[in-house]
C-alpha positions as CSV (number, residue, x, y, z in Angstrom):
1,M,34.9,99.7,72.9
2,T,36.5,101.7,75.6
3,T,39.4,100.2,77.7
4,D,41.0,103.1,79.6
5,T,40.9,106.9,79.9
6,D,43.9,109.2,79.3
7,T,45.4,109.7,82.8
8,D,45.7,113.4,82.2
9,T,41.9,113.7,82.0
10,V,41.0,111.5,85.0
11,S,39.1,113.4,87.7
12,D,39.7,113.0,91.4
13,Y,36.8,111.3,93.2
14,P,34.8,112.1,95.2
15,M,34.3,115.6,93.7
16,A,33.3,118.7,95.6
17,R,29.7,119.8,95.9
18,T,28.6,123.3,94.9
19,C,25.0,122.9,96.2
20,P,24.6,121.1,99.5
21,F,21.5,119.2,98.3
22,D,22.8,118.0,94.9
23,P,25.5,115.6,93.8
24,P,28.7,117.3,92.6
25,P,28.1,118.9,89.2
26,E,31.2,117.1,87.8
27,V,29.6,113.7,88.5
28,L,26.4,114.7,86.8
29,S,28.4,116.1,83.8
30,I,30.2,112.7,83.5
31,Q,26.8,111.0,83.6
32,E,25.6,113.2,80.7
33,R,28.8,112.5,78.6
34,E,30.0,109.0,79.4
35,R,28.1,107.4,82.2
36,I,31.1,105.1,82.8
37,T,34.6,106.4,83.0
38,R,37.8,106.2,85.1
39,V,38.4,108.4,88.2
40,R,41.3,108.8,90.6
41,L,41.0,107.9,94.3
42,W,42.9,109.1,97.4
43,D,45.5,106.4,97.0
44,G,46.1,107.0,93.3
45,S,44.1,104.0,92.1
46,Q,41.8,104.5,89.1
47,P,38.6,102.5,89.3
48,W,35.6,102.8,87.0
49,L,33.0,105.3,88.0
50,V,29.4,104.2,87.0
51,T,26.9,107.0,87.0
52,G,23.8,106.0,85.0
53,Y,20.7,104.6,86.7
54,R,20.5,101.5,84.5
55,E,24.2,101.0,84.6
56,V,24.4,101.2,88.4
57,R,21.6,98.7,88.8
58,D,23.3,96.4,86.3
59,I,26.7,96.5,88.0
60,L,25.4,96.1,91.5
61,S,23.6,92.9,90.5
62,D,26.3,91.5,88.2
63,P,27.8,88.2,89.5
64,R,31.1,89.1,87.9
65,V,31.8,91.8,90.5
66,S,32.6,91.4,94.2
67,A,32.1,93.3,97.4
68,D,34.9,91.4,99.0
69,T,37.4,93.9,100.5
70,D,40.1,91.2,100.6
71,R,40.3,91.1,96.8
72,A,43.2,92.9,95.1
73,G,42.0,96.1,93.4
74,Y,39.1,96.8,95.8
75,P,38.6,100.7,95.7
76,W,38.8,101.8,99.3
77,N,37.0,104.9,100.5
78,S,39.9,106.1,102.6
79,A,43.0,105.0,104.6
80,G,40.8,104.7,107.6
81,Q,38.4,102.3,106.0
82,K,41.3,100.2,104.7
83,G,42.8,100.1,108.2
84,R,39.5,99.0,109.8
85,R,38.9,96.2,107.3
86,G,42.4,94.9,108.0
87,V,41.2,94.2,111.6
88,M,37.5,93.4,111.2
89,K,35.3,92.4,108.3
90,T,31.5,92.1,108.2
91,F,29.1,90.3,105.8
92,I,28.5,93.4,103.8
93,N,32.0,93.1,102.5
94,M,31.7,89.4,101.7
95,D,30.4,87.4,98.7
96,N,28.1,84.5,98.6
97,P,27.7,81.9,100.0
98,E,29.1,83.5,103.2
99,H,27.3,86.7,102.7
100,D,23.9,85.0,102.4
101,R,24.6,82.7,105.3
102,L,25.3,85.5,107.7
103,R,22.7,87.9,106.3
104,R,20.0,85.3,106.8
105,M,20.7,85.2,110.5
106,L,19.3,88.8,110.7
107,T,16.7,88.9,108.0
108,R,13.7,88.2,110.2
109,E,14.8,90.9,112.7
110,F,14.2,93.5,110.0
111,M,11.1,92.1,108.3
112,V,8.6,94.8,107.2
113,K,5.9,93.3,109.4
114,R,8.2,93.4,112.5
115,M,9.3,97.0,111.7
116,R,5.7,98.2,111.4
117,A,5.0,96.6,114.7
118,L,7.7,98.9,116.2
119,R,5.9,102.0,115.0
120,P,4.0,102.8,118.2
121,E,7.2,102.6,120.2
122,I,9.0,104.8,117.6
123,E,6.1,107.3,117.8
124,K,6.4,107.4,121.6
125,I,10.2,108.1,121.3
126,V,9.7,110.8,118.7
127,N,6.9,112.5,120.6
128,G,8.8,112.4,123.8
129,L,11.8,114.1,122.2
130,I,9.6,116.7,120.7
131,D,8.1,117.3,124.1
132,D,11.6,117.9,125.4
133,I,12.4,120.3,122.6
134,L,9.3,122.4,123.2
135,A,10.0,122.5,126.9
136,G,13.6,123.4,126.4
137,P,15.6,126.4,125.0
138,N,14.5,128.1,121.9
139,P,16.5,128.0,119.5
140,A,17.6,124.4,119.7
141,D,20.0,122.1,117.8
142,L,17.7,119.6,116.0
143,V,20.7,117.2,115.4
144,E,21.4,116.8,119.1
145,A,17.7,117.0,120.2
146,L,16.1,114.7,117.7
147,A,18.1,113.5,114.7
148,L,20.8,111.6,116.7
149,P,18.6,110.3,119.6
150,V,15.8,108.8,117.4
151,P,17.7,106.1,115.6
152,S,20.1,105.6,118.5
153,L,17.2,104.9,121.0
154,V,15.5,102.6,118.5
155,I,18.4,100.5,117.5
156,C,19.7,100.3,121.1
157,E,16.2,99.2,122.2
158,M,16.1,96.6,119.5
159,M,19.6,95.2,120.3
160,G,19.3,95.5,124.1
161,V,22.3,97.9,124.3
162,S,22.3,100.4,127.1
163,Y,21.5,103.9,125.7
164,E,23.5,105.4,128.6
165,E,26.7,104.9,126.5
166,R,25.3,106.8,123.5
167,H,27.8,109.6,123.6
168,L,30.8,107.3,123.5
169,F,29.1,105.2,120.8
170,H,28.4,108.3,118.7
171,E,32.0,109.7,118.9
172,L,33.5,106.3,118.0
173,S,31.1,105.9,115.1
174,R,31.9,109.3,113.7
175,T,35.6,108.6,113.9
176,M,35.1,105.3,112.2
177,I,33.3,106.6,109.1
178,S,35.1,109.9,108.6
179,R,37.2,110.0,105.5
180,L,39.7,112.2,107.3
181,S,40.5,109.7,110.0
182,T,43.9,108.1,109.8
183,A,44.2,104.3,109.7
184,E,45.4,104.5,113.3
185,E,42.5,106.6,114.5
186,A,39.9,104.5,112.7
187,V,41.3,101.3,114.0
188,A,41.4,102.7,117.6
189,A,37.8,103.8,117.4
190,M,36.7,100.5,116.0
191,Q,38.5,98.6,118.8
192,G,36.8,100.8,121.3
193,M,33.4,100.0,119.8
194,M,34.2,96.3,119.7
195,E,35.2,96.4,123.4
196,L,31.9,98.1,124.3
197,L,29.9,95.5,122.3
198,A,31.9,92.5,123.6
199,R,30.8,93.5,127.1
200,V,27.2,93.5,125.8
201,V,27.5,90.1,124.2
202,D,29.0,88.6,127.4
203,E,26.2,90.1,129.5
204,K,23.6,88.6,127.2
205,D,25.3,85.2,127.3
206,K,25.0,85.3,131.1
207,A,21.4,86.6,131.1
208,P,19.6,86.5,127.8
209,A,16.6,88.8,127.3
210,D,14.1,89.5,124.5
211,D,16.3,91.4,122.2
212,L,18.3,91.0,119.0
213,V,21.7,90.5,120.6
214,S,20.3,87.9,123.0
215,R,18.8,86.0,120.0
216,L,22.1,86.0,118.2
217,V,23.8,84.7,121.3
218,T,21.3,81.9,122.1
219,E,20.4,80.9,118.5
220,Q,23.7,81.4,116.7
221,M,26.6,81.6,119.1
222,R,25.6,78.9,121.5
223,T,24.8,76.5,118.7
224,G,28.2,77.1,117.1
225,R,26.9,78.8,113.9
226,L,28.7,82.0,115.0
227,S,31.8,82.7,117.1
228,R,31.7,85.3,119.8
229,D,33.9,87.6,117.6
230,E,31.4,87.2,114.7
231,V,28.5,88.2,116.9
232,V,30.4,91.3,118.1
233,N,31.3,92.2,114.5
234,M,27.6,91.8,113.5
235,C,26.5,94.0,116.4
236,Q,29.0,96.7,115.4
237,L,27.7,96.8,111.9
238,L,24.1,97.1,113.0
239,L,24.7,99.7,115.6
240,V,26.7,102.0,113.3
241,A,24.6,101.4,110.2
242,G,21.4,101.8,112.1
243,H,22.5,105.1,113.6
244,E,24.5,107.3,111.2
245,T,22.4,107.0,108.0
246,T,19.0,107.7,109.6
247,A,20.3,110.4,111.9
248,N,21.7,112.3,108.9
249,M,18.5,111.7,106.8
250,I,16.4,113.3,109.7
251,A,18.5,116.4,109.9
252,L,19.4,116.9,106.3
253,G,15.8,116.0,105.2
254,T,14.4,118.6,107.6
255,L,16.7,121.2,106.2
256,T,15.6,120.2,102.7
257,F,11.9,120.5,103.7
258,L,12.6,123.9,105.2
259,R,14.0,125.0,101.9
260,N,10.9,123.6,100.1
261,P,7.9,125.3,101.9
262,Q,5.2,124.0,99.7
263,A,6.2,120.3,100.4
264,L,6.6,121.2,104.1
265,K,3.1,122.7,104.2
266,E,1.5,119.7,102.7
267,L,3.3,117.3,105.1
268,R,2.3,119.4,108.0
269,T,-1.4,119.4,107.1
270,T,-2.1,116.0,105.4
271,D,-3.2,112.8,107.2
272,D,-2.7,110.8,104.1
273,A,-0.2,108.0,105.0
274,K,0.6,107.4,101.3
275,V,1.8,111.0,101.0
276,H,4.0,110.6,104.1
277,A,5.4,107.3,102.8
278,N,6.1,108.7,99.4
279,S,7.8,111.8,100.8
280,V,10.3,109.5,102.5
281,E,11.0,107.7,99.3
282,E,11.4,111.0,97.4
283,M,13.7,112.4,100.1
284,L,15.9,109.3,100.0
285,R,16.1,109.6,96.2
286,Y,16.8,113.3,96.3
287,L,19.5,113.3,98.9
288,T,21.1,109.8,98.6
289,I,23.4,110.5,101.6
290,L,25.9,107.7,101.1
291,H,27.8,109.9,98.7
292,V,31.0,108.0,98.0
293,G,29.4,105.3,95.9
294,R,29.0,101.6,96.4
295,R,32.4,99.9,96.0
296,R,33.1,96.7,94.0
297,V,35.9,94.9,92.2
298,A,35.8,92.8,89.0
299,T,36.5,89.1,89.4
300,E,36.9,88.4,85.7
301,D,37.3,90.2,82.4
302,F,33.9,91.2,80.8
303,E,32.3,93.8,78.6
304,F,30.0,96.2,80.3
305,H,27.9,98.7,78.4
306,G,30.6,99.2,75.8
307,H,33.6,99.2,78.2
308,Q,36.1,96.4,78.7
309,I,36.3,95.7,82.5
310,K,39.3,93.6,83.5
311,S,39.7,91.3,86.4
312,G,40.9,93.3,89.4
313,D,39.5,96.6,88.2
314,G,37.9,98.6,91.0
315,I,34.4,99.9,90.4
316,V,32.5,102.7,92.1
317,A,28.7,102.8,91.6
318,A,27.6,106.4,92.1
319,H,24.1,105.9,93.1
320,D,23.7,109.6,94.1
321,A,24.1,110.5,90.5
322,A,22.0,107.5,89.3
323,D,19.1,108.9,91.5
324,R,19.3,112.1,89.5
325,D,19.3,110.4,86.1
326,A,16.8,112.3,83.9
327,G,16.4,109.2,81.8
328,T,14.7,107.5,84.8
329,F,13.3,110.4,86.9
330,E,11.5,113.3,85.2
331,N,12.9,116.7,86.4
332,P,15.3,114.8,88.8
333,D,16.6,118.0,90.5
334,V,13.1,118.9,91.7
335,L,11.9,117.6,95.1
336,D,8.4,116.2,94.3
337,I,6.8,114.3,97.2
338,H,4.2,113.0,94.8
339,R,6.7,111.5,92.3
340,P,5.2,108.1,91.2
341,S,8.7,106.6,90.5
342,A,10.3,107.8,93.8
343,R,10.4,104.3,95.3
344,H,12.7,103.1,92.5
345,H,15.6,105.0,94.0
346,L,18.9,103.4,94.7
347,A,19.6,105.0,98.1
348,F,19.6,101.6,99.8
349,G,21.7,100.0,97.0
350,Y,20.6,97.3,94.7
351,G,21.1,93.6,94.2
352,P,22.2,91.0,96.8
353,H,23.9,93.6,99.1
354,Q,20.8,96.0,99.2
355,C,20.5,97.5,102.7
356,L,19.1,95.0,105.2
357,G,17.8,97.7,107.6
358,Q,15.8,99.7,105.0
359,P,12.4,98.8,106.5
360,L,13.5,100.2,109.9
361,A,14.8,103.4,108.3
362,R,11.6,103.9,106.4
363,V,9.4,103.6,109.5
364,E,11.7,106.0,111.5
365,L,11.7,108.6,108.8
366,E,7.9,108.3,108.2
367,V,7.3,108.9,111.9
368,V,9.6,111.9,112.1
369,Y,8.5,113.6,108.9
370,S,4.8,113.1,109.7
371,T,5.1,114.2,113.3
372,L,7.8,117.0,113.7
373,Y,6.4,119.5,111.3
374,R,2.8,119.0,112.5
375,R,3.7,119.4,116.2
376,I,6.0,122.4,115.6
377,P,4.3,124.1,112.6
378,T,6.4,127.3,112.9
379,L,9.7,125.5,112.7
380,E,12.4,127.4,110.9
381,L,16.1,127.9,110.6
382,A,17.6,129.9,113.5
383,V,20.8,130.8,111.5
384,P,21.5,131.9,107.9
385,M,21.8,129.0,105.5
386,D,25.5,129.7,105.0
387,H,26.2,129.0,108.7
388,I,25.2,125.3,108.3
389,V,28.3,123.0,108.3
390,F,27.9,120.0,106.0
391,K,29.7,116.7,106.5
392,T,31.5,116.6,103.2
393,D,34.3,114.5,104.6
394,N,32.2,111.6,105.9
395,V,31.1,108.5,104.1
396,V,27.6,109.4,105.1
397,Y,26.7,113.0,104.1
398,G,24.8,115.2,106.5
399,I,25.1,118.2,108.8
400,D,26.9,118.7,112.0
401,A,24.2,120.9,113.7
402,L,20.8,122.3,112.7
403,P,19.9,125.3,114.8
404,V,16.1,125.8,114.6
405,K,13.5,128.1,116.2
406,W,9.7,128.2,116.4
């Protein structure tokens, strides 16, 4: 049974990528050798790193681990994240029963049936943006022209938030999730976001409409189930989570398809909805853009796959490595849009804290991937590959700009 690792051999985490589409080779090497080991974080703490597919699923569903950021030993992503959590905490960083109580207030808003009903509106948004691209300058930056606006327009529409403030919202969001932001910068950005959303909540309280924020105000805040601050916190979580992840999947996914011409050709020519849907699942598996792991902390001593975990030990579940586990996915480093097991990926997490908004993300990505390459069949990179700047210092991996031409 293993208890600790020699501190001289502990690797710093997260590790550097050598290929922009693959997890760091050192993480995959750890997966091949040990699957569970100690790593060193930015603050010198040494949590357990879990890299195997089965092990990641097991730890994320284990009742003996906590997502509560208030617990001693919680493995913070950065000083900025730690600073933000000291000011505001949302239900994704809580345990049951409070986690379930708050999450249930939003469950119906993201039901699969409701998200599918949004598809015509999402298609209208995507086609309108593509119209603008085709009518505008060539080359164009696909991040600014499509990847950022699609999820922003959709989530703002759902929430009843004015899209006119999107640029401020985007800048605040980027500062909040950057691992390079200081605690002061992250807190200031978060406070700016909260002020923006507090105004929205107050407006909905005065004049409710048919949107998510209005329903939170009328059904939860006015009935005393949520305070005003709790509604604002919940809105902040939805706005940031519903924007950053999908935007980066659109841009990075498109770059990935451009590097895989056979898959791109099939997506461009097929009308098979199952192929479009499975291509989204495979891209989610292949990229797994939340690349700093799911963070947990042990609440008691227990044995886990031959290792002795102690109460207060930090745990990092590296689901990007898990989604490249050859024991679960055959030829895991190959992008295969027909992969039968693609939907078993862990890109949205696993267990009670699995991503609430995944039905929305799936529909948005299906619409973009099935529309963009068909409408612009000659789409290609407008710059050499080595000119692309990747967001290695963000919690959510992606690219800053994607210059394309047609």
